[in-house]
KEVOZA-751390 format. One record per residue: x, z, y of N, C-alpha, C in turn; residue number from 1; residue in one letter. Coordinates in steps of 0.02 Angstrom, whole numbers, plus 50000, padded with zeros to 5 digits. Each point is the difference from the previous one (the first is absolute). Layout:
# KEVOZA-751390
atom n.px X	n.pz Z	n.py Y	ca.px X	ca.pz Z	ca.py Y	c.px X	c.pz Z	c.py Y	lomi NUM	guse a
...
***
This chain:
# KEVOZA-751390
atom n.px 56553	n.pz 54160	n.py 55649	ca.px 49945	ca.pz 50001	ca.py 49953	c.px 49970	c.pz 49931	c.py 50020	lomi 1	guse x
atom n.px 49986	n.pz 49940	n.py 49971	ca.px 49967	ca.pz 49939	ca.py 50022	c.px 49909	c.pz 50013	c.py 50000	lomi 2	guse x
atom n.px 50005	n.pz 49997	n.py 50065	ca.px 49916	ca.pz 50005	ca.py 50030	c.px 49950	c.pz 49965	c.py 49937	lomi 3	guse x
atom n.px 50015	n.pz 49949	n.py 49976	ca.px 49952	ca.pz 49965	ca.py 49959	c.px 49984	c.pz 50031	c.py 49920	lomi 4	guse x
atom n.px 50060	n.pz 50062	n.py 49992	ca.px 49995	ca.pz 50050	ca.py 49940	c.px 49946	c.pz 50032	c.py 49994	lomi 5	guse x
atom n.px 49951	n.pz 50003	n.py 49954	ca.px 49954	ca.pz 50058	ca.py 49998	c.px 50030	c.pz 50041	c.py 49941	lomi 6	guse x
atom n.px 49998	n.pz 50068	n.py 50004	ca.px 50012	ca.pz 50044	ca.py 49948	c.px 49949	c.pz 50012	c.py 49977	lomi 7	guse x
atom n.px 50016	n.pz 50001	n.py 49932	ca.px 49955	ca.pz 50020	ca.py 49960	c.px 49943	c.pz 50074	c.py 50016	lomi 8	guse x
atom n.px 49961	n.pz 49989	n.py 49970	ca.px 49940	ca.pz 50053	ca.py 50015	c.px 49993	c.pz 50045	c.py 49945	lomi 9	guse x
atom n.px 49989	n.pz 50066	n.py 50002	ca.px 49991	ca.pz 50045	ca.py 49939	c.px 49913	c.pz 50033	c.py 50028	lomi 10	guse x
atom n.px 49983	n.pz 50005	n.py 49924	ca.px 49940	ca.pz 50020	ca.py 50009	c.px 50008	c.pz 50067	c.py 49936	lomi 11	guse x
atom n.px 49977	n.pz 50058	n.py 50033	ca.px 50022	ca.pz 50055	ca.py 49963	c.px 49939	c.pz 50040	c.py 49986	lomi 12	guse x
atom n.px 49997	n.pz 50001	n.py 49933	ca.px 49930	ca.pz 50029	ca.py 49971	c.px 50015	c.pz 50057	c.py 49958	lomi 13	guse x
atom n.px 49966	n.pz 50050	n.py 50018	ca.px 50011	ca.pz 50081	ca.py 49970	c.px 49945	c.pz 50019	c.py 49973	lomi 14	guse x
atom n.px 50008	n.pz 50006	n.py 49932	ca.px 49930	ca.pz 50026	ca.py 49957	c.px 50024	c.pz 50087	c.py 49987	lomi 15	guse x
atom n.px 49956	n.pz 50050	n.py 50039	ca.px 50010	ca.pz 50072	ca.py 49993	c.px 49944	c.pz 50025	c.py 49966	lomi 16	guse x
atom n.px 50038	n.pz 50035	n.py 49935	ca.px 49937	ca.pz 50031	ca.py 49933	c.px 50033	c.pz 50051	c.py 49992	lomi 17	guse x
atom n.px 49953	n.pz 50057	n.py 49963	ca.px 50003	ca.pz 50069	ca.py 49976	c.px 50023	c.pz 49985	c.py 49932	lomi 18	guse x
atom n.px 49989	n.pz 49931	n.py 49961	ca.px 49995	ca.pz 49986	ca.py 49936	c.px 50010	c.pz 49922	c.py 49982	lomi 19	guse x
atom n.px 50041	n.pz 49981	n.py 49976	ca.px 50008	ca.pz 49922	ca.py 49984	c.px 49994	c.pz 50000	c.py 49925	lomi 20	guse x
atom n.px 49983	n.pz 50048	n.py 49971	ca.px 50001	ca.pz 49997	ca.py 49922	c.px 49934	c.pz 50003	c.py 49977	lomi 21	guse x
atom n.px 49964	n.pz 50044	n.py 50026	ca.px 49938	ca.pz 50021	ca.py 49957	c.px 49936	c.pz 49971	c.py 50047	lomi 22	guse x
atom n.px 49996	n.pz 50005	n.py 50074	ca.px 49954	ca.pz 50001	ca.py 50039	c.px 49990	c.pz 49922	c.py 50017	lomi 23	guse x
atom n.px 49934	n.pz 49972	n.py 49982	ca.px 49966	ca.pz 49943	ca.py 49981	c.px 49994	c.pz 49976	c.py 50063	lomi 24	guse x
atom n.px 49974	n.pz 50033	n.py 50060	ca.px 50012	ca.pz 49986	ca.py 50059	c.px 50080	c.pz 49967	c.py 50019	lomi 25	guse x
atom n.px 50042	n.pz 50049	n.py 50000	ca.px 50068	ca.pz 49971	ca.py 50031	c.px 50033	c.pz 49958	c.py 49942	lomi 26	guse x
atom n.px 49991	n.pz 50000	n.py 49926	ca.px 50024	ca.pz 49943	ca.py 49968	c.px 49968	c.pz 49923	c.py 50018	lomi 27	guse x
atom n.px 49928	n.pz 50002	n.py 50012	ca.px 49975	ca.pz 49950	ca.py 49997	c.px 50012	c.pz 49978	c.py 50089	lomi 28	guse x
atom n.px 50020	n.pz 50038	n.py 50061	ca.px 50024	ca.pz 49977	ca.py 50035	c.px 50055	c.pz 49963	c.py 49991	lomi 29	guse x
atom n.px 50043	n.pz 50044	n.py 49973	ca.px 50073	ca.pz 49973	ca.py 49987	c.px 49989	c.pz 49912	c.py 49961	lomi 30	guse x
atom n.px 49962	n.pz 50005	n.py 49961	ca.px 50008	ca.pz 49928	ca.py 49942	c.px 49966	c.pz 49950	c.py 50058	lomi 31	guse x
atom n.px 49932	n.pz 50009	n.py 50046	ca.px 49992	ca.pz 49960	ca.py 50059	c.px 50056	c.pz 49977	c.py 50040	lomi 32	guse x
atom n.px 50030	n.pz 50062	n.py 50037	ca.px 50052	ca.pz 49970	ca.py 50048	c.px 50052	c.pz 49962	c.py 49974	lomi 33	guse x
atom n.px 50016	n.pz 50014	n.py 49942	ca.px 50058	ca.pz 49948	ca.py 49953	c.px 49971	c.pz 49940	c.py 49990	lomi 34	guse x
atom n.px 49926	n.pz 49980	n.py 49993	ca.px 49999	ca.pz 49960	ca.py 49979	c.px 49981	c.pz 49960	c.py 50065	lomi 35	guse x
atom n.px 49978	n.pz 50022	n.py 50055	ca.px 49999	ca.pz 49982	ca.py 50055	c.px 50065	c.pz 49961	c.py 50038	lomi 36	guse x
atom n.px 50066	n.pz 50049	n.py 49987	ca.px 50059	ca.pz 49967	ca.py 50023	c.px 50010	c.pz 49949	c.py 49963	lomi 37	guse x
atom n.px 49994	n.pz 49990	n.py 49925	ca.px 50021	ca.pz 49937	ca.py 49963	c.px 49959	c.pz 49939	c.py 50000	lomi 38	guse x
atom n.px 49937	n.pz 50014	n.py 50040	ca.px 49957	ca.pz 49944	ca.py 50019	c.px 50018	c.pz 49967	c.py 50068	lomi 39	guse x
atom n.px 50019	n.pz 50046	n.py 50036	ca.px 50040	ca.pz 49971	ca.py 50056	c.px 50084	c.pz 50002	c.py 50022	lomi 40	guse x
atom n.px 50007	n.pz 49997	n.py 49939	ca.px 50090	ca.pz 49960	ca.py 50010	c.px 50002	c.pz 49941	c.py 50019	lomi 41	guse x
atom n.px 49961	n.pz 49943	n.py 49991	ca.px 50026	ca.pz 49941	ca.py 50018	c.px 49996	c.pz 50008	c.py 50059	lomi 42	guse x
atom n.px 49937	n.pz 50022	n.py 50052	ca.px 49993	ca.pz 50005	ca.py 50054	c.px 50059	c.pz 50041	c.py 50053	lomi 43	guse x
atom n.px 50011	n.pz 50055	n.py 49979	ca.px 50058	ca.pz 50058	ca.py 50008	c.px 50054	c.pz 49941	c.py 50016	lomi 44	guse x
atom n.px 50016	n.pz 49959	n.py 49951	ca.px 50070	ca.pz 49960	ca.py 49989	c.px 50009	c.pz 49966	c.py 50039	lomi 45	guse x
atom n.px 49941	n.pz 49954	n.py 50022	ca.px 49991	ca.pz 49942	ca.py 50036	c.px 50009	c.pz 50025	c.py 50071	lomi 46	guse x
atom n.px 49984	n.pz 50068	n.py 50016	ca.px 50003	ca.pz 50032	ca.py 50069	c.px 50068	c.pz 50028	c.py 50004	lomi 47	guse x
atom n.px 50036	n.pz 50002	n.py 49962	ca.px 50062	ca.pz 50049	ca.py 49992	c.px 49995	c.pz 50075	c.py 50013	lomi 48	guse x
atom n.px 49945	n.pz 50023	n.py 49956	ca.px 49982	ca.pz 50068	ca.py 50027	c.px 50011	c.pz 50028	c.py 49924	lomi 49	guse x
atom n.px 50056	n.pz 50077	n.py 50002	ca.px 50009	ca.pz 50017	ca.py 49957	c.px 49949	c.pz 50068	c.py 49982	lomi 50	guse x
atom n.px 49989	n.pz 50018	n.py 49934	ca.px 49947	ca.pz 50051	ca.py 49990	c.px 50060	c.pz 50076	c.py 49984	lomi 51	guse x
atom n.px 49981	n.pz 50042	n.py 50025	ca.px 50028	ca.pz 50064	ca.py 49986	c.px 49936	c.pz 50039	c.py 49964	lomi 52	guse x
atom n.px 50010	n.pz 50028	n.py 49943	ca.px 49940	ca.pz 50030	ca.py 49971	c.px 50024	c.pz 50068	c.py 49967	lomi 53	guse x
atom n.px 49955	n.pz 50053	n.py 50039	ca.px 50015	ca.pz 50063	ca.py 49975	c.px 49949	c.pz 50035	c.py 49963	lomi 54	guse x
atom n.px 50026	n.pz 50035	n.py 49945	ca.px 49943	ca.pz 50042	ca.py 49980	c.px 50023	c.pz 50070	c.py 49994	lomi 55	guse x
atom n.px 49969	n.pz 50039	n.py 50018	ca.px 50016	ca.pz 50077	ca.py 50037	c.px 49954	c.pz 50044	c.py 49958	lomi 56	guse x
atom n.px 50028	n.pz 50038	n.py 49963	ca.px 49959	ca.pz 50072	ca.py 49974	c.px 50002	c.pz 50051	c.py 50035	lomi 57	guse x
atom n.px 49942	n.pz 50010	n.py 50033	ca.px 50020	ca.pz 50068	ca.py 50042	c.px 49984	c.pz 50065	c.py 49940	lomi 58	guse x
atom n.px 50055	n.pz 50042	n.py 50018	ca.px 50016	ca.pz 50038	ca.py 49951	c.px 50001	c.pz 50062	c.py 50022	lomi 59	guse x
atom n.px 49985	n.pz 50035	n.py 50079	ca.px 49980	ca.pz 50064	ca.py 50023	c.px 49960	c.pz 49979	c.py 50071	lomi 60	guse x
atom n.px 49985	n.pz 50051	n.py 50036	ca.px 49961	ca.pz 50012	ca.py 50039	c.px 50046	c.pz 49986	c.py 50076	lomi 61	guse x
atom n.px 50064	n.pz 50018	n.py 50003	ca.px 50043	ca.pz 49990	ca.py 50046	c.px 50002	c.pz 49919	c.py 50005	lomi 62	guse x
atom n.px 50029	n.pz 49966	n.py 49940	ca.px 49999	ca.pz 49920	ca.py 49998	c.px 49956	c.pz 49968	c.py 50028	lomi 63	guse x
atom n.px 49933	n.pz 50037	n.py 49974	ca.px 49933	ca.pz 49973	ca.py 50025	c.px 49995	c.pz 50009	c.py 50074	lomi 64	guse x
atom n.px 50038	n.pz 50027	n.py 50035	ca.px 49978	ca.pz 50016	ca.py 50066	c.px 50047	c.pz 49940	c.py 50045	lomi 65	guse x
atom n.px 50074	n.pz 50016	n.py 49956	ca.px 50044	ca.pz 49958	ca.py 50039	c.px 49977	c.pz 49948	c.py 49996	lomi 66	guse x
atom n.px 49975	n.pz 49954	n.py 49942	ca.px 49979	ca.pz 49949	ca.py 50004	c.px 49943	c.pz 49978	c.py 50024	lomi 67	guse x
atom n.px 49980	n.pz 50024	n.py 50028	ca.px 49918	ca.pz 50001	ca.py 50035	c.px 49940	c.pz 49985	c.py 49943	lomi 68	guse x
atom n.px 50006	n.pz 50014	n.py 49940	ca.px 49963	ca.pz 49977	ca.py 49945	c.px 49924	c.pz 50019	c.py 50006	lomi 69	guse x
atom n.px 49943	n.pz 49968	n.py 50009	ca.px 49947	ca.pz 50001	ca.py 50022	c.px 49956	c.pz 50017	c.py 49930	lomi 70	guse x
atom n.px 50012	n.pz 49950	n.py 49943	ca.px 49962	ca.pz 50016	ca.py 49943	c.px 50045	c.pz 49956	c.py 49933	lomi 71	guse x
atom n.px 49965	n.pz 50024	n.py 49931	ca.px 50031	ca.pz 49953	ca.py 49970	c.px 49963	c.pz 49946	c.py 49962	lomi 72	guse x
atom n.px 50009	n.pz 49950	n.py 50001	ca.px 50073	ca.pz 49964	ca.py 50033	c.px 49981	c.pz 49975	c.py 50075	lomi 73	guse x
atom n.px 50063	n.pz 50013	n.py 50018	ca.px 50007	ca.pz 49978	ca.py 50070	c.px 50036	c.pz 49932	c.py 49999	lomi 74	guse x
atom n.px 49974	n.pz 49937	n.py 50032	ca.px 50056	ca.pz 49951	ca.py 50010	c.px 49995	c.pz 49984	c.py 50067	lomi 75	guse x
atom n.px 50065	n.pz 49990	n.py 50028	ca.px 50021	ca.pz 49975	ca.py 50064	c.px 50042	c.pz 49938	c.py 49994	lomi 76	guse x
atom n.px 49986	n.pz 49961	n.py 50044	ca.px 50033	ca.pz 49951	ca.py 50007	c.px 50024	c.pz 49971	c.py 50075	lomi 77	guse x
atom n.px 50064	n.pz 50007	n.py 49996	ca.px 50043	ca.pz 50012	ca.py 50057	c.px 49993	c.pz 50067	c.py 50036	lomi 78	guse x
atom n.px 49974	n.pz 50046	n.py 49974	ca.px 50006	ca.pz 50061	ca.py 50035	c.px 49906	c.pz 50028	c.py 50032	lomi 79	guse x
atom n.px 49967	n.pz 49947	n.py 49982	ca.px 49937	ca.pz 50003	ca.py 50012	c.px 49973	c.pz 50018	c.py 49912	lomi 80	guse x
atom n.px 49943	n.pz 50022	n.py 50008	ca.px 49940	ca.pz 50022	ca.py 49954	c.px 49951	c.pz 49949	c.py 49986	lomi 81	guse x
atom n.px 50000	n.pz 49982	n.py 49964	ca.px 49945	ca.pz 49950	ca.py 49972	c.px 49948	c.pz 49997	c.py 49950	lomi 82	guse x
***
């Protein structure tokens, strides 16, 4: 690999929620995240940063424990809760 070559970066965003259909907090958070990513797209492209955006509906207590689900909605950026 050429040492002057930079690898593309990836920004991973996860929205974990109990309900993405009727919960106003969850749907509002989803809309705000989608708008933020769209607004930042030119900056992300100029820095060669890709975005992986996951919408995860938590459907069971076991899944909540596995995902370390805090509350609905939970937003994680690169694995960190913000």
